C-alpha positions as CSV (number, residue, x, y, z in Angstrom):
1,G,-4.0,8.2,58.1
2,T,-0.1,7.2,57.5
3,K,2.1,5.4,59.1
4,E,4.2,8.2,60.3
5,G,1.3,10.1,61.3
6,F,0.5,7.3,64.1
7,V,4.1,6.6,64.9
8,K,4.4,10.6,65.5
9,A,0.6,10.2,67.5
10,I,1.8,7.3,69.7
11,A,5.1,8.8,70.4
12,E,3.6,12.5,71.5
13,G,0.7,11.1,73.0
14,G,1.1,10.6,76.2
15,N,-0.9,9.1,78.3
16,F,-4.3,9.2,76.0
17,G,-6.5,9.8,79.5
18,Y,-5.3,6.6,80.6
19,D,-3.5,5.4,83.9
20,F,-2.5,1.9,82.6
21,L,-0.1,3.7,79.7
22,D,1.9,5.8,82.4
23,E,3.2,2.1,83.7
24,I,4.8,1.0,80.4
25,P,8.5,0.4,81.2
26,S,11.0,2.6,79.2
27,E,13.4,-0.6,78.4
28,A,15.9,-0.4,75.5
29,G,14.7,-2.1,72.1
30,R,11.2,-1.7,72.6
31,T,9.8,-1.3,69.1
32,Y,6.6,1.0,69.7
33,R,5.5,2.2,73.0
34,L,1.9,1.0,72.4
35,D,2.6,-2.6,70.7
36,G,0.0,-4.6,72.5
37,Y,-2.1,-2.2,73.8
38,L,-4.1,-1.5,70.5
39,F,-6.6,-3.9,71.0
40,P,-7.8,-5.5,67.9
41,D,-11.4,-5.6,67.1
42,T,-13.9,-3.9,64.5
43,Y,-14.1,-0.2,65.2
44,F,-16.4,2.2,63.2
45,V,-14.2,5.3,62.4
46,Y,-14.9,8.5,60.4
47,A,-12.7,9.1,57.0
48,D,-11.8,11.9,58.1
49,S,-10.3,10.6,61.4
50,S,-7.1,12.1,62.9
51,E,-4.5,9.3,63.8
52,T,-5.1,10.6,67.2
53,E,-8.5,10.0,67.6
54,I,-8.2,6.5,65.9
55,L,-5.4,5.7,68.6
56,A,-7.6,6.6,71.4
57,K,-10.6,4.4,70.0
58,L,-8.6,1.1,70.0
59,L,-6.9,2.0,73.5
60,S,-10.9,2.5,74.6
61,G,-11.5,-1.0,73.1
62,F,-8.0,-2.1,75.1
63,D,-9.5,-0.3,78.6
64,Q,-13.2,-2.2,77.7
65,K,-11.9,-5.7,77.5
66,F,-9.0,-5.4,79.9
67,D,-10.8,-3.8,82.3
68,G,-10.2,-2.8,86.2
69,A,-11.3,-6.6,87.6
70,L,-8.9,-8.1,84.9
71,R,-6.1,-5.7,85.6
72,A,-6.5,-6.5,89.4
73,E,-6.3,-10.3,88.8
74,A,-3.4,-10.0,86.8
75,A,-1.4,-7.8,89.8
76,A,-2.6,-10.7,92.3
77,R,-0.8,-13.0,90.1
78,G,2.1,-10.9,90.1
79,Y,2.2,-9.6,86.7
80,S,1.8,-5.9,85.3
81,V,-0.3,-5.0,82.5
82,D,2.4,-4.8,80.4
83,E,4.0,-8.0,81.3
84,V,0.5,-9.8,80.5
85,L,0.6,-7.8,77.1
86,R,4.0,-9.3,76.4
87,I,3.2,-13.0,77.8
88,A,0.0,-12.7,75.9
89,S,1.2,-11.4,72.5
90,I,3.6,-14.6,72.3
91,V,0.6,-16.7,72.8
92,E,-1.3,-15.1,70.3
93,R,1.4,-15.6,67.7
94,E,2.1,-19.4,69.3
95,A,-1.6,-20.7,69.4
96,Y,-3.4,-22.2,66.2
97,Y,-6.7,-22.6,68.4
98,R,-8.0,-20.7,71.2
99,S,-8.5,-23.9,73.1
100,D,-4.5,-24.2,73.2
101,M,-3.9,-21.0,74.8
102,P,-4.5,-21.7,78.6
103,R,-1.8,-24.6,78.2
104,I,0.8,-22.6,76.0
105,A,0.5,-19.8,78.5
106,S,1.2,-22.0,81.4
107,V,4.6,-23.2,79.4
108,F,5.8,-19.8,78.9
109,L,4.2,-19.0,82.5
110,N,6.5,-21.9,84.0
111,R,9.4,-21.1,82.1
112,L,9.6,-17.6,84.0
113,K,9.1,-19.1,87.2
114,S,12.1,-21.7,86.7
115,R,15.9,-21.4,87.0
116,A,16.3,-23.9,85.0
117,F,14.4,-22.7,81.9
118,P,15.4,-18.7,82.0
119,Y,14.8,-18.9,78.0
120,L,11.3,-18.7,76.7
121,E,12.6,-20.0,72.9
122,S,9.6,-18.7,71.3
123,D,9.9,-18.9,68.0
124,A,7.2,-16.4,67.0
125,T,9.4,-13.7,68.6
126,V,12.3,-14.7,65.8
127,K,9.6,-14.4,63.4
128,Y,8.5,-10.8,64.4
129,I,11.6,-9.5,63.9
130,K,12.1,-11.5,60.6
131,L,8.9,-9.5,59.8
132,L,9.8,-5.8,61.0
133,S,13.2,-6.5,58.3
134,G,10.7,-7.9,55.3
135,D,11.4,-11.5,55.9
136,T,7.9,-13.5,55.3
137,G,10.4,-16.8,55.8
138,A,10.0,-19.6,58.7
139,P,12.3,-19.4,61.2
140,T,15.1,-21.2,61.4
141,A,17.9,-22.4,63.7
142,A,20.3,-20.0,61.5
143,D,18.1,-17.2,61.8
144,I,18.3,-18.0,65.6
145,D,22.4,-17.9,65.6
146,A,22.1,-15.0,63.3
147,L,19.8,-12.7,64.9
148,E,20.9,-10.3,67.3
149,N,17.7,-8.6,68.8
150,P,17.1,-8.2,72.4
151,Y,13.3,-9.7,71.0
152,I,14.6,-13.2,70.4
153,T,14.1,-15.1,73.6
154,Y,16.6,-18.2,72.4
155,K,19.2,-15.1,73.2
156,T,17.3,-12.8,75.9
157,K,16.1,-14.5,79.0
158,G,12.9,-13.5,80.4
159,L,10.4,-11.1,78.7
160,P,11.4,-9.6,75.2
161,P,11.4,-5.6,75.7
162,G,7.5,-5.2,74.2
163,A,4.8,-7.4,72.7
164,I,4.9,-8.9,69.3
165,C,1.2,-8.2,68.1
166,S,-1.6,-7.0,70.0
167,P,-3.7,-9.8,71.9
168,G,-6.8,-10.3,71.2
169,Y,-9.1,-11.3,74.5
170,D,-8.5,-14.7,74.8
171,A,-4.3,-15.0,74.6
172,I,-4.6,-12.0,77.4
173,L,-7.4,-14.2,78.9
174,S,-5.1,-17.2,78.9
175,V,-2.3,-15.6,80.8
176,I,-4.1,-14.1,83.6
177,R,-6.2,-17.8,84.0
178,P,-3.5,-20.0,82.9
179,A,-4.1,-24.0,82.3
180,E,-1.7,-25.5,85.6
181,T,0.4,-27.7,84.0
182,D,4.2,-28.5,85.0
183,Y,5.1,-28.2,81.1
184,Y,8.1,-26.6,80.1
185,Y,7.2,-27.5,76.5
186,F,4.7,-27.3,73.4
187,V,4.6,-28.8,70.1
188,S,2.6,-27.8,67.2
189,A,2.7,-30.2,65.0
190,K,2.0,-29.1,60.9
191,D,-1.3,-30.0,61.0
192,K,-1.7,-27.5,63.8
């Protein structure tokens, strides 16, 4: 397939037979409708598979991993599937070790519940915007000041308009079952 073919299939593919896709908010500023929903895994596809067939396979993988039981658990915690994916995508990009994911998730969830910390302040969201423009450099304070985008969680309160990657199962689970902390910050040292 081609990038253009995938973009077109995503835009015109409807819900691909999955009700959870009907619940994706149509917020302004979202990069791609299915960001976060294309589950990262190893898939076997035929060389002549269409973009739509490949997307359907990735969505099937998502539906199997983020199943009805996990969706119900997320809803019981007060989160939609899309909200879980937006948070989990940030956790995925912030964490170096899987074992840190539940604590990192707790920081972002604590911030979302707090009036004192209305911004998630994630460097991962700044890096996402830089990558979209082709800039692979590490985020800097100057980037935060210069970039204007609803994904920049230093300037936008609450969640960005969409996921910044397709989070894996551990990141998703860490948002649904976070560590119980009262943390509002974490530090990632150069040695990880």
